[in-house]
VMD Tcl script that builds the backbone (N, CA, C; Angstrom):
set m [mol new atoms 336]
animate dup $m
set s [atomselect $m all]
$s set {name element resname resid chain x y z} {
  {N N MET 1 A -26.490 36.518 30.072}
  {CA C MET 1 A -24.977 36.201 30.365}
  {C C MET 1 A -24.481 37.285 30.550}
  {N N LEU 2 A -23.931 37.765 32.033}
  {CA C LEU 2 A -23.197 38.759 32.259}
  {C C LEU 2 A -21.828 38.694 32.759}
  {N N GLN 3 A -20.868 39.284 32.185}
  {CA C GLN 3 A -19.349 39.503 32.625}
  {C C GLN 3 A -19.113 40.732 33.491}
  {N N ILE 4 A -18.616 40.560 34.260}
  {CA C ILE 4 A -17.827 42.258 34.881}
  {C C ILE 4 A -16.525 42.145 35.029}
  {N N GLU 5 A -15.666 43.263 34.279}
  {CA C GLU 5 A -14.376 43.605 34.555}
  {C C GLU 5 A -14.448 44.584 35.491}
  {N N LYS 6 A -13.631 44.585 36.339}
  {CA C LYS 6 A -13.011 45.611 37.505}
  {C C LYS 6 A -11.938 46.194 37.223}
  {N N VAL 7 A -11.786 47.681 36.933}
  {CA C VAL 7 A -10.093 48.189 36.830}
  {C C VAL 7 A -10.136 49.490 37.781}
  {N N ARG 8 A -9.056 49.660 38.658}
  {CA C ARG 8 A -8.947 50.414 39.150}
  {C C ARG 8 A -8.045 51.703 38.629}
  {N N GLU 9 A -8.468 52.761 38.117}
  {CA C GLU 9 A -7.304 53.740 37.725}
  {C C GLU 9 A -7.295 54.828 38.704}
  {N N GLY 10 A -6.410 54.890 39.625}
  {CA C GLY 10 A -6.199 56.040 40.717}
  {C C GLY 10 A -7.605 56.293 41.715}
  {N N ASP 11 A -8.249 57.274 41.636}
  {CA C ASP 11 A -9.458 56.697 42.446}
  {C C ASP 11 A -10.809 56.733 41.790}
  {N N ALA 12 A -10.652 56.001 40.556}
  {CA C ALA 12 A -11.786 55.880 39.684}
  {C C ALA 12 A -11.820 54.207 39.641}
  {N N LEU 13 A -13.013 53.792 39.683}
  {CA C LEU 13 A -13.392 52.437 39.586}
  {C C LEU 13 A -13.982 52.325 38.425}
  {N N ILE 14 A -13.596 51.212 37.282}
  {CA C ILE 14 A -14.283 51.077 36.051}
  {C C ILE 14 A -14.816 49.911 35.950}
  {N N LEU 15 A -15.797 49.691 35.797}
  {CA C LEU 15 A -16.747 48.266 35.567}
  {C C LEU 15 A -17.176 48.268 34.229}
  {N N GLN 16 A -16.415 47.239 33.573}
  {CA C GLN 16 A -16.965 47.043 32.148}
  {C C GLN 16 A -17.927 45.684 32.231}
  {N N LEU 17 A -19.149 46.509 31.742}
  {CA C LEU 17 A -20.096 45.062 31.523}
  {C C LEU 17 A -20.088 44.452 29.997}
  {N N ILE 18 A -20.018 43.315 30.068}
  {CA C ILE 18 A -19.888 42.255 28.844}
  {C C ILE 18 A -21.031 41.586 28.916}
  {N N GLY 19 A -21.898 41.512 27.796}
  {CA C GLY 19 A -23.045 40.517 27.509}
  {C C GLY 19 A -24.565 41.206 27.958}
  {N N GLU 20 A -25.004 40.915 28.503}
  {CA C GLU 20 A -26.886 41.606 29.076}
  {C C GLU 20 A -27.096 41.527 30.497}
  {N N VAL 21 A -27.532 42.396 31.103}
  {CA C VAL 21 A -28.042 42.403 32.260}
  {C C VAL 21 A -29.545 42.470 32.578}
  {N N ASP 22 A -29.926 41.266 32.948}
  {CA C ASP 22 A -31.265 41.244 33.231}
  {C C ASP 22 A -31.747 40.990 34.604}
  {N N ALA 23 A -33.214 40.544 34.880}
  {CA C ALA 23 A -33.526 40.278 36.238}
  {C C ALA 23 A -32.483 39.094 36.897}
  {N N SER 24 A -32.292 38.092 36.060}
  {CA C SER 24 A -31.401 37.067 36.631}
  {C C SER 24 A -30.158 37.166 37.284}
  {N N ASN 25 A -29.255 38.514 36.674}
  {CA C ASN 25 A -28.125 38.670 37.126}
  {C C ASN 25 A -27.873 40.280 37.570}
  {N N SER 26 A -28.981 41.064 37.507}
  {CA C SER 26 A -28.640 42.340 38.357}
  {C C SER 26 A -28.124 42.199 39.633}
  {N N VAL 27 A -28.713 41.396 40.112}
  {CA C VAL 27 A -27.895 41.224 41.726}
  {C C VAL 27 A -26.377 41.100 41.436}
  {N N LEU 28 A -25.847 40.358 40.708}
  {CA C LEU 28 A -24.344 40.500 40.300}
  {C C LEU 28 A -23.749 41.503 40.073}
  {N N LEU 29 A -24.164 42.805 39.143}
  {CA C LEU 29 A -24.306 43.907 38.980}
  {C C LEU 29 A -24.142 44.754 40.584}
  {N N ASP 30 A -25.300 44.775 40.917}
  {CA C ASP 30 A -25.106 45.228 42.463}
  {C C ASP 30 A -23.938 44.815 43.329}
  {N N GLN 31 A -23.874 43.553 43.195}
  {CA C GLN 31 A -22.583 43.263 44.414}
  {C C GLN 31 A -21.437 43.803 43.898}
  {N N SER 32 A -21.195 43.564 42.631}
  {CA C SER 32 A -19.789 43.883 42.259}
  {C C SER 32 A -19.713 45.546 42.248}
  {N N ILE 33 A -20.789 46.413 42.312}
  {CA C ILE 33 A -20.702 47.731 42.412}
  {C C ILE 33 A -20.258 48.018 44.129}
  {N N GLN 34 A -20.911 47.014 44.687}
  {CA C GLN 34 A -21.286 47.108 46.225}
  {C C GLN 34 A -19.725 46.958 46.796}
  {N N GLU 35 A -19.036 45.816 46.560}
  {CA C GLU 35 A -17.885 45.030 46.687}
  {C C GLU 35 A -16.880 46.103 46.541}
  {N N SER 36 A -16.832 46.537 45.372}
  {CA C SER 36 A -15.671 47.356 45.214}
  {C C SER 36 A -15.630 48.797 45.565}
  {N N LEU 37 A -16.901 49.385 46.037}
  {CA C LEU 37 A -16.356 50.788 46.705}
  {C C LEU 37 A -15.455 50.529 48.070}
  {N N GLN 38 A -14.458 51.337 48.056}
  {CA C GLN 38 A -13.503 51.553 48.814}
  {C C GLN 38 A -13.608 53.180 49.397}
  {N N PRO 39 A -13.242 53.741 50.401}
  {CA C PRO 39 A -13.110 54.926 50.760}
  {C C PRO 39 A -12.361 55.883 49.801}
  {N N GLU 40 A -11.347 55.413 49.086}
  {CA C GLU 40 A -10.681 56.372 48.207}
  {C C GLU 40 A -11.331 56.194 46.873}
  {N N ILE 41 A -12.329 55.657 46.498}
  {CA C ILE 41 A -12.905 55.546 45.310}
  {C C ILE 41 A -13.926 57.197 45.425}
  {N N THR 42 A -13.599 57.712 44.366}
  {CA C THR 42 A -14.249 58.964 44.135}
  {C C THR 42 A -14.955 58.855 43.084}
  {N N VAL 43 A -14.731 58.189 41.760}
  {CA C VAL 43 A -15.363 58.101 40.643}
  {C C VAL 43 A -15.612 56.757 40.092}
  {N N VAL 44 A -16.913 56.447 39.843}
  {CA C VAL 44 A -17.418 54.924 39.323}
  {C C VAL 44 A -17.951 55.372 37.992}
  {N N VAL 45 A -17.555 54.485 37.122}
  {CA C VAL 45 A -17.445 54.290 35.575}
  {C C VAL 45 A -18.047 53.041 35.128}
  {N N ILE 46 A -19.218 53.265 34.470}
  {CA C ILE 46 A -19.663 52.244 33.825}
  {C C ILE 46 A -18.814 52.064 32.174}
  {N N ASP 47 A -18.541 51.276 31.991}
  {CA C ASP 47 A -17.794 50.897 30.538}
  {C C ASP 47 A -18.839 50.175 29.563}
  {N N GLY 48 A -19.638 50.664 28.904}
  {CA C GLY 48 A -21.051 49.891 28.430}
  {C C GLY 48 A -20.526 49.439 26.967}
  {N N GLN 49 A -19.300 49.504 26.508}
  {CA C GLN 49 A -19.233 49.364 24.985}
  {C C GLN 49 A -19.441 47.940 24.706}
  {N N LYS 50 A -19.530 46.762 25.506}
  {CA C LYS 50 A -19.704 45.524 25.246}
  {C C LYS 50 A -21.065 44.984 25.979}
  {N N LEU 51 A -21.940 46.048 26.280}
  {CA C LEU 51 A -23.299 45.414 26.896}
  {C C LEU 51 A -24.229 46.058 26.029}
  {N N LYS 52 A -24.619 44.336 25.489}
  {CA C LYS 52 A -25.663 44.313 24.747}
  {C C LYS 52 A -27.176 44.574 24.852}
  {N N TYR 53 A -27.624 44.601 26.306}
  {CA C TYR 53 A -28.953 44.509 26.714}
  {C C TYR 53 A -28.670 44.832 28.155}
  {N N ILE 54 A -30.069 45.529 28.597}
  {CA C ILE 54 A -30.215 45.995 29.891}
  {C C ILE 54 A -31.581 46.172 30.066}
  {N N SER 55 A -31.825 45.194 31.079}
  {CA C SER 55 A -33.576 45.176 31.708}
  {C C SER 55 A -33.713 46.265 32.466}
  {N N SER 56 A -35.119 46.461 32.843}
  {CA C SER 56 A -35.418 47.518 33.958}
  {C C SER 56 A -34.892 47.163 35.153}
  {N N ALA 57 A -34.422 45.585 35.558}
  {CA C ALA 57 A -33.727 45.638 36.973}
  {C C ALA 57 A -32.429 45.800 36.774}
  {N N GLY 58 A -31.816 45.969 35.519}
  {CA C GLY 58 A -30.338 46.398 35.751}
  {C C GLY 58 A -30.353 47.995 35.714}
  {N N LEU 59 A -31.179 48.524 34.925}
  {CA C LEU 59 A -31.437 50.100 35.470}
  {C C LEU 59 A -31.576 50.467 36.633}
  {N N GLY 60 A -32.630 49.625 37.369}
  {CA C GLY 60 A -32.897 50.169 38.653}
  {C C GLY 60 A -31.449 49.907 39.653}
  {N N VAL 61 A -30.622 49.102 39.296}
  {CA C VAL 61 A -29.665 48.902 40.188}
  {C C VAL 61 A -28.820 50.323 39.872}
  {N N PHE 62 A -28.569 50.770 38.791}
  {CA C PHE 62 A -27.909 52.203 38.584}
  {C C PHE 62 A -28.802 53.201 39.336}
  {N N MET 63 A -29.654 53.144 39.254}
  {CA C MET 63 A -30.915 54.193 39.885}
  {C C MET 63 A -30.472 54.316 41.261}
  {N N SER 64 A -30.543 52.854 41.870}
  {CA C SER 64 A -30.241 53.059 43.332}
  {C C SER 64 A -29.206 53.678 43.839}
  {N N TYR 65 A -27.956 53.653 43.005}
  {CA C TYR 65 A -26.801 54.398 43.681}
  {C C TYR 65 A -26.755 55.477 43.193}
  {N N VAL 66 A -27.709 56.308 42.451}
  {CA C VAL 66 A -27.417 57.836 42.282}
  {C C VAL 66 A -27.551 58.678 43.311}
  {N N ASP 67 A -28.372 58.461 44.504}
  {CA C ASP 67 A -28.755 59.467 45.438}
  {C C ASP 67 A -27.188 59.152 46.478}
  {N N ASP 68 A -27.082 57.881 46.723}
  {CA C ASP 68 A -25.754 57.182 47.631}
  {C C ASP 68 A -24.716 57.803 47.138}
  {N N PHE 69 A -24.263 57.756 45.632}
  {CA C PHE 69 A -23.191 58.203 45.013}
  {C C PHE 69 A -23.084 59.776 45.514}
  {N N SER 70 A -24.214 60.444 45.138}
  {CA C SER 70 A -24.080 61.913 45.549}
  {C C SER 70 A -23.736 62.498 46.692}
  {N N GLU 71 A -24.567 61.669 47.739}
  {CA C GLU 71 A -24.191 62.090 48.973}
  {C C GLU 71 A -22.581 61.612 49.505}
  {N N ARG 72 A -22.200 60.516 48.849}
  {CA C ARG 72 A -20.867 60.184 49.440}
  {C C ARG 72 A -19.744 60.919 48.254}
  {N N GLY 73 A -19.988 61.675 47.739}
  {CA C GLY 73 A -19.206 62.687 46.704}
  {C C GLY 73 A -18.570 61.644 45.559}
  {N N ILE 74 A -19.177 60.967 45.375}
  {CA C ILE 74 A -18.760 59.875 44.173}
  {C C ILE 74 A -19.482 60.321 43.011}
  {N N HIS 75 A -18.539 60.476 41.937}
  {CA C HIS 75 A -19.040 60.911 40.612}
  {C C HIS 75 A -19.342 59.874 39.855}
  {N N PHE 76 A -20.382 59.708 39.012}
  {CA C PHE 76 A -20.864 58.533 38.636}
  {C C PHE 76 A -21.007 58.940 37.076}
  {N N SER 77 A -20.760 57.909 36.025}
  {CA C SER 77 A -21.011 58.369 34.718}
  {C C SER 77 A -20.910 57.004 33.901}
  {N N ILE 78 A -21.476 56.780 32.792}
  {CA C ILE 78 A -21.389 55.763 31.961}
  {C C ILE 78 A -20.937 55.983 30.443}
  {N N PHE 79 A -20.279 55.270 30.151}
  {CA C PHE 79 A -19.695 55.770 28.526}
  {C C PHE 79 A -19.570 54.636 27.505}
  {N N GLY 80 A -19.927 54.728 26.492}
  {CA C GLY 80 A -19.548 53.330 25.228}
  {C C GLY 80 A -20.803 52.805 24.965}
  {N N LEU 81 A -21.922 53.364 25.252}
  {CA C LEU 81 A -23.167 52.473 25.186}
  {C C LEU 81 A -23.714 52.496 23.595}
  {N N THR 82 A -23.974 51.412 23.326}
  {CA C THR 82 A -24.543 51.467 21.886}
  {C C THR 82 A -25.446 52.107 21.555}
  {N N GLN 83 A -25.731 52.618 20.400}
  {CA C GLN 83 A -26.949 53.163 20.132}
  {C C GLN 83 A -28.399 52.699 20.803}
  {N N GLN 84 A -28.615 51.375 20.371}
  {CA C GLN 84 A -29.947 50.646 21.183}
  {C C GLN 84 A -30.198 50.717 22.510}
  {N N VAL 85 A -28.739 50.425 23.291}
  {CA C VAL 85 A -28.847 50.445 24.819}
  {C C VAL 85 A -28.951 52.154 25.349}
  {N N GLY 86 A -28.174 53.130 24.454}
  {CA C GLY 86 A -28.233 54.592 25.093}
  {C C GLY 86 A -29.714 55.168 24.748}
  {N N GLU 87 A -30.691 54.370 23.753}
  {CA C GLU 87 A -32.446 54.907 23.824}
  {C C GLU 87 A -32.673 54.602 24.861}
  {N N VAL 88 A -32.494 53.339 25.470}
  {CA C VAL 88 A -33.425 52.885 26.401}
  {C C VAL 88 A -32.917 53.764 27.605}
  {N N PHE 89 A -31.810 54.235 27.935}
  {CA C PHE 89 A -31.698 55.443 28.973}
  {C C PHE 89 A -32.242 56.729 28.412}
  {N N LYS 90 A -32.522 56.935 27.336}
  {CA C LYS 90 A -32.843 58.371 26.945}
  {C C LYS 90 A -34.466 58.324 26.888}
  {N N ILE 91 A -35.232 57.309 26.358}
  {CA C ILE 91 A -36.537 57.193 26.442}
  {C C ILE 91 A -37.204 56.791 27.859}
  {N N LEU 92 A -36.189 56.704 29.099}
  {CA C LEU 92 A -36.790 56.640 30.118}
  {C C LEU 92 A -36.395 57.995 31.126}
  {N N GLY 93 A -35.566 58.452 30.362}
  {CA C GLY 93 A -35.171 59.864 30.651}
  {C C GLY 93 A -34.216 60.009 32.030}
  {N N LEU 94 A -33.121 58.597 31.777}
  {CA C LEU 94 A -32.358 58.395 32.655}
  {C C LEU 94 A -30.726 59.130 32.250}
  {N N ASP 95 A -30.834 59.565 31.135}
  {CA C ASP 95 A -29.561 60.439 30.630}
  {C C ASP 95 A -29.707 61.574 31.168}
  {N N ARG 96 A -30.878 62.255 31.966}
  {CA C ARG 96 A -30.741 63.485 32.791}
  {C C ARG 96 A -30.503 63.200 34.261}
  {N N VAL 97 A -30.240 61.859 34.538}
  {CA C VAL 97 A -30.117 61.725 36.233}
  {C C VAL 97 A -28.887 61.153 36.141}
  {N N ILE 98 A -28.250 60.230 35.239}
  {CA C ILE 98 A -27.188 59.854 35.258}
  {C C ILE 98 A -26.008 60.210 33.833}
  {N N ALA 99 A -24.827 60.666 34.199}
  {CA C ALA 99 A -24.290 61.115 33.264}
  {C C ALA 99 A -23.619 60.273 32.214}
  {N N ILE 100 A -24.440 60.651 31.013}
  {CA C ILE 100 A -23.590 59.460 29.625}
  {C C ILE 100 A -22.845 60.261 28.804}
  {N N VAL 101 A -21.662 59.836 28.958}
  {CA C VAL 101 A -20.677 60.496 28.235}
  {C C VAL 101 A -19.887 59.714 27.072}
  {N N PRO 102 A -19.099 60.374 26.341}
  {CA C PRO 102 A -18.834 60.007 24.771}
  {C C PRO 102 A -17.485 58.449 25.238}
  {N N ASP 103 A -16.748 58.994 26.058}
  {CA C ASP 103 A -15.484 58.038 26.225}
  {C C ASP 103 A -15.022 57.708 27.595}
  {N N LYS 104 A -14.168 57.157 27.614}
  {CA C LYS 104 A -13.663 56.673 29.181}
  {C C LYS 104 A -12.982 57.967 29.498}
  {N N SER 105 A -11.945 58.661 28.986}
  {CA C SER 105 A -11.200 59.757 29.378}
  {C C SER 105 A -12.295 60.855 30.015}
  {N N THR 106 A -13.385 60.988 29.295}
  {CA C THR 106 A -14.173 62.041 29.676}
  {C C THR 106 A -14.887 61.425 30.947}
  {N N ALA 107 A -15.235 59.927 30.748}
  {CA C ALA 107 A -16.004 59.620 32.304}
  {C C ALA 107 A -14.906 59.640 33.572}
  {N N ILE 108 A -13.689 59.438 33.164}
  {CA C ILE 108 A -13.018 59.138 34.146}
  {C C ILE 108 A -12.666 60.984 34.813}
  {N N ALA 109 A -12.739 61.871 34.084}
  {CA C ALA 109 A -12.335 63.205 34.219}
  {C C ALA 109 A -13.793 64.095 34.921}
  {N N PHE 110 A -15.035 63.543 34.766}
  {CA C PHE 110 A -16.369 63.576 34.794}
  {C C PHE 110 A -16.299 64.031 36.379}
  {N N ARG 111 A -16.887 65.183 36.516}
  {CA C ARG 111 A -17.059 65.754 37.833}
  {C C ARG 111 A -18.214 66.504 38.023}
  {N N LYS 112 A -19.177 65.751 38.667}
  {CA C LYS 112 A -20.634 66.579 39.003}
  {C C LYS 112 A -20.931 66.482 40.335}
}
mol reanalyze $m
mol bondsrecalc $m
mol representation Tube
mol addrep $m
């Protein structure tokens, strides 16, 4: 089960993921990101503090936005991953493509 809470802070969109992202609900994650993108959004932050699991389908959603965000000048980062979920990003080398930062304030300030 996945729950997504959206918060706007200035030009930043923060999506808190609660539960698990798998093949059955990765479309919900994609829709939440897509629906939330407004022209004034220049920062997208994923709050992973309550994310218990992410499948390859969920990782694919993030990867599908990397180039799009870059082209649109949107800074994208993730913070608060548990050690277990963070290891998945590292093993697949996604930590070299997506900024994984330690906390929310760093994520909001992140500009790449």
